[in-house]
C-alpha positions as CSV (number, residue, x, y, z in Angstrom):
1,X,90.3,109.2,110.5
2,X,92.7,109.1,113.4
3,X,95.8,107.0,113.5
4,X,94.0,104.8,116.1
5,X,91.1,104.3,113.8
6,X,93.4,103.5,110.9
7,X,95.3,100.9,112.9
8,X,92.0,99.4,114.2
9,X,90.6,99.2,110.7
10,X,93.6,97.4,109.3
11,X,93.6,95.0,112.3
12,X,89.9,94.4,112.0
13,X,90.2,93.7,108.3
14,X,93.1,91.3,108.9
15,X,91.2,89.2,111.4
16,X,87.8,89.8,109.6
17,X,86.3,91.5,112.7
18,X,83.1,93.6,112.5
19,X,82.1,91.6,109.4
20,X,78.3,92.5,109.6
21,X,79.1,96.3,109.9
22,X,81.6,96.0,107.0
23,X,79.1,94.3,104.7
24,X,76.4,96.9,105.5
25,X,78.7,99.8,104.9
26,X,80.5,98.4,101.9
27,X,77.1,97.9,100.2
28,X,76.4,101.6,100.6
29,X,79.9,102.5,99.3
30,X,79.5,100.4,96.2
31,X,76.6,102.6,95.1
32,X,78.6,105.8,95.6
33,X,80.2,107.6,92.6
34,X,83.4,107.9,94.7
35,X,83.8,104.1,94.7
36,X,87.1,103.0,93.1
37,X,89.0,99.8,93.0
38,X,92.7,100.4,93.6
39,X,95.2,97.9,92.2
40,X,97.0,97.7,95.6
41,X,94.3,98.5,98.3
42,X,91.1,97.3,96.7
43,X,88.1,99.4,97.3
44,X,88.9,103.1,98.2
45,X,87.0,106.4,98.4
46,X,88.4,108.0,95.2
47,X,90.7,111.0,96.3
48,X,90.8,112.2,92.7
49,X,87.1,113.2,92.6
50,X,84.8,115.6,94.4
51,X,81.1,115.1,95.3
52,X,78.3,117.3,96.3
53,X,75.1,116.6,98.3
54,X,73.3,115.6,95.1
55,X,75.9,112.9,94.3
56,X,77.2,115.0,91.4
57,X,80.9,114.5,90.8
58,X,83.7,116.7,89.5
59,X,87.4,116.2,88.9
60,X,88.1,119.7,90.2
61,X,87.4,121.5,93.4
62,X,84.1,123.4,93.3
63,X,82.4,125.2,96.2
64,X,80.0,122.8,97.9
65,X,81.9,119.7,96.8
66,X,83.9,117.4,99.1
67,X,87.0,115.6,98.0
68,X,87.0,111.8,98.3
69,X,89.1,110.8,101.4
70,X,91.2,108.1,99.8
71,X,90.5,105.7,102.7
72,X,90.9,101.9,102.3
73,X,87.2,100.9,102.5
74,X,87.8,97.3,103.5
75,X,89.4,98.7,106.7
76,X,87.5,101.9,107.3
77,X,84.1,100.2,107.1
78,X,85.1,97.9,110.0
79,X,85.7,100.7,112.6
80,X,82.4,101.3,114.5
81,X,83.2,105.0,115.2
82,X,84.4,105.9,111.7
83,X,82.2,108.0,109.5
84,X,81.7,108.4,105.8
85,X,83.0,111.9,104.7
86,X,79.7,112.6,103.0
87,X,77.6,111.1,105.8
88,X,76.2,108.0,103.9
89,X,77.0,105.9,107.1
């Protein structure tokens, strides 16, 4: 995500903008093995795990796996031009 998208996401979350988009995307995120609830940020994309195209996870870097981005999902899911790192939305 760009700095602009991060700022937009935090603003949109603060004012509850893009609520329908957020709900649609967050429902997808909740089913992902990278879903994690952080004690400070709430739902995040777990940066401690890696995932492959078959939704298999690993705690170490393996060829063909992508690391969770660590994004704050309540914000990222509210930015129309943001994308899931594993193309789920």
